[in-house]
N, C-alpha and C positions, 0 to 999 in steps of 0.2 A: 399330336404327334404330324401325320400327315402334311400336314401346311405347313412347320417346314421341309418342304422340300423348297430343292432348286429347279427352277421352269428354264429349260433355257436347246435355241436354232447350233447344229453342228452343221457345217457341211463334208459328204465323204461320199463319195464314191459317185458324186453329179450330180446328190439329191440333198435337200436339208431333210434332216430330224427332227424331232424333237426332241429331248429328251432329259428326265426328273434324275435329281442324283441325290444323295445326303451326306454326309460325312466328311473323313476332313482324308484330302486327295493326298498326302501324305501317306494314304494307309493303303493294304492293301482292293487291289480294283476288285471288281465282284459286280458282273453284268449279267442281268438278268432281261431273260425276252422270251414275250407274250407268245398269248394264242390267238386261235381267233374262236370269237370276236373277241377281241377285248383291247385292253388300250397298258399304257404303262402303272396304270391305278389298281390293275387284279393283280400286281405286285407290293404293295403298298403296308403290306403289317409285314413282311419281307425287309423294306426298304428298313422302315424302321428299326425292324429286331436286329438286323445287320449292322450298319451304320449302330446300332449303340455298344458294339463289341467290338472295336474295329477295322470296320470296311467303312470302303470310301467307294456306293451301292453305286450304281448309272443302272439307268433304266428307259428305255429308248420304244416311244409308240414305231411301232413298226412300218420301214416304207408302206403306204394305201395306207395306212391309221392314223387318225384324231388330227391330229394338229402334223403331223410330218406329210413331206413332198409323197403325191400320188401319183404317178404314172399311168396313163390313161391306156393303154396296150398292155396284155399281161401276158407280151412278151419279155419284158421289165422284170416280172420276176420268179423268174430262174434264182433255182441254187446259188449259182452262181452270184447272181447279182446280191443275192442275201446275207451269201456270206462276206462278201466285197463292203457292206455296210456294214458290219462288223470290224473288222478289219483297221475301215478310216477308223472307226473309233475310237478304239486301243491306238491308233497311229495321235487319232488326236491328244489324249491325254499319257502322248509322251508311253505307252504301258509294253515293256517287252510284253509281260506272262500275263495274265487275267486269270482267277475264278470267274466259270462258266457256270447262268440254270439257265435251263429255257423248260414255256411248257409249251405242250400241243406245237402248231409250227415253229414255236418257240426252240422247245425242242429235236427239230427236226436239221435245222442251222445250229444250233450245237452239237449235234453228231458230226454235223457236212463240216462245221467248224473242227472238227477236232479231228476230221477225215484229212482234207487239206493242208489244214497247216495247227499240226500241231506241235509246232515251239507257242504258239500261242494262246495256250492255256494250261495253266494249271493243273487244275481242272474243272468236272464237268459234272453237273448234277441236269439229269434229265426225270422230266415226271411229266405221266401218261403216253407219251409216243418212245418207243424203243427205239435200236438201228436193227433196221433193214436191210438189208441189199438188195439189191435192183437187180433182174435177168439183166443187158442190155443191148437185149433182142424182144424183151414185151413193151409195149406200152404199158405204162401206168394206170391207168385207166384200161387196161383190157385184164386188170386185177378186179378190179370190179365191177363186171357183167354176169359175172354171174347171179350177182344180187338181183340186179332189174334196174326197171327206170330210178325203182321206189329209193336204194342207194342217196342219201344224202350228195359226197359223191359226184355223184354222176349229175346231181340234177345241176352240181354249180360248175355246169361245165359252161352249159347254154348259156353264151356273155348274152344280159338282161330277167332271162326266168326266174335262178330265182330273186332280185329287185325289183321285178315288177312280184313276187309270191309274199318276199315280205313290206313293201308299203302295204299290203289292204290288213296289215295292224299298224298301228301307232309305235314308234321307235321303244316305249319302257314295254309294249308287251312284249316286241320284238325280245330285247335282253332278257326277260326274266323266260324266256322259251329257255331260250338257251342256256345261262346260264345258271334256271333254278332243275333243270332236267334229272331225272334220277335214272333214269335209261341207263343199261349197262347192253344193250345189243349193239349192234351195227350201224343204227337210228335208218331206218331202212322206214318209208310210210308203203300204203297199203300201194294198190292199183285206183290211177287215176289221184292221183293226192297229193297236193306236195308235204316237205321234207318241217316247213313250218306250220304248217295245217294240223298235221301230228303230235307235234311236241306241242302237250300242257302246260299251264301255270297254273300252281298250284295255286288252294284256297287260301293259306297264309306260307308268309314269308318263313324260311327257315331263322336259327338264331344264330346263322354264321353273317346273314350280309342282312342291310336296310332296304328302306324303300330308298332315300337320299342318295345312296350306296348304286343304287344300280342307277336312276337318274341318273350320276356324272355320267356313267358311258351314255344313257341313251342322246343323253346330250350331246355329247362328240357325235356319234351315228347322224344320229339332225342331220348337223355339219357337215360330216364330208362323207357320209352313204356307204355305202355296202360297198359299189364293186370293186375299190383300191385291194381288203383281203378277203374280197372272190377273186379275185387275178390268181391264188395264191396256186388254186384247185387248176385253173384256165391254166396253166403254166408246166401240171404237170409235167403232161406229155416230152415236154420241150426235151425235159431229162431222156430224155433217148438220145436226143445230139448232143445232151455234154456228155451225157456217159459215151460218145467217141470220139469227145475231145479230152477227157478224164480217162483214159484209156488205162494208163499207166496206177492209178490206183485203184484200179477192180481186184479187185481181195485180200487187200489190203485190210490189217486189224484195226481196231480205236482202239492206240494203245496208251494215252489219256486215263488215269484213276477216274473213274467211274459211279459214283451212285444212279441207278433210276430208282425213281420214288412210285408208286402210282396206288389207288384206291381200288378196293375190292372188288369194287361195282361201277369201277368203271368202261366208258364205252370198249364195245369189243373186247368184256373182257367172259359172254358168254357165252356153252364150249368146250370141245376139245382143243379149236385151235384159235384159244383164244388169249390175251394179251399177258397176264401171270403167268398162265403154261409155258408160255414163249420163250419168258424170261427169266424162267426159274432152271431151262432145257439147254443142251448140252451144246448146240448149235451157238444160241447167242455166247454162252461162256467161252464157247472157241473162238467167238467174233472180237469179243469185247473181254479179252482176260484178266485188266486191271476191274471187279465189278464187283461190289454191292447191292443187293434188288432190301429193300425195304418193302410191305406191304402193308399199306395201312386200313388199317379195320373198319368197314362200314362208311368208304369213302366215296364217293366220287368223282365227277373228269376233272370240274373245276377244282380240282386238292390245295394248290397254300395256302387257296379263300378257305373254303370251306373247312380245315384243318390246319386251318394256319397255326398253331402253337408248334403245333408236331413236326407239317414240314420247316418251317424255319428254323426247331432244331437241332433236325436229322443237316443242312443245307451250315447251318454253322458250327457242329458240332465235323464233318464228312471234311468243309475248307481251315479248317482252328488245324484238323491232325495233319492235313498237309502241308499248311503256312509252316508249326513248328516242323514237319523232315526241311523240307527248304530254309528256315534264317537258320 
């Protein structure tokens, strides 16, 4: 079915993005935003499913990934850049409002889109990463110092460090280490160990992904490298400058109808301050008042692939409900 996907390049915000799309362009637009380290291919199941249920589905390779342009410096990967890329895609399709779903970094982009341009979003589904307002006086990287140097986000900050660590493995092994992990901690490696070396490759593949599918990712990253994706993390501290510029949005609530989906064994779910406890708490509900929360049993981080049928149904039911309200 995924062979029926159409791929093309679209100029947006000064760069070219590769997009995969499927479905009738006259139908409501669904925009699917992937995370790290993925490509549009991570949404292959949802592309097929949603397009077969009356939606025009568009899934880009985000900037820095696969067949899209990859600006060389991390200053070009701020949230403002990423949201502007998405707005450019919506403008290209002549869509005033779209349904949006995002996973991992794609979720961060989606939350920011809902915050900055709620007029362009009919409904939003966030996978794995909740909205988390930041203290404008605190650098994001400072939040992670308590984890020490072993935290993957900390290791990704230094230009070239993660690339060198990844290069000790072939791309297929790197992708297996990320995609197939079942760890639910915050991905902290032991002292003097790189996170890519600490992640394990299972002896057998789970039934939700094939060797050939993992190879699709490996081939793309073999060609494009990992610097573009890692630049998302290296731009995190630039958010302090962005918050100064975007101060009018400080304290603003996410008013867009939102569904949050995560596996009960996702990254960061361990401990008293885990993600699931946060999204079910009163603070999160106060800043995202129009919220539904779905926790999928025995689900891990790459949930839209691992639990593809359940996630596809959850997205469809949510968008259909909102579609019926607006039509």
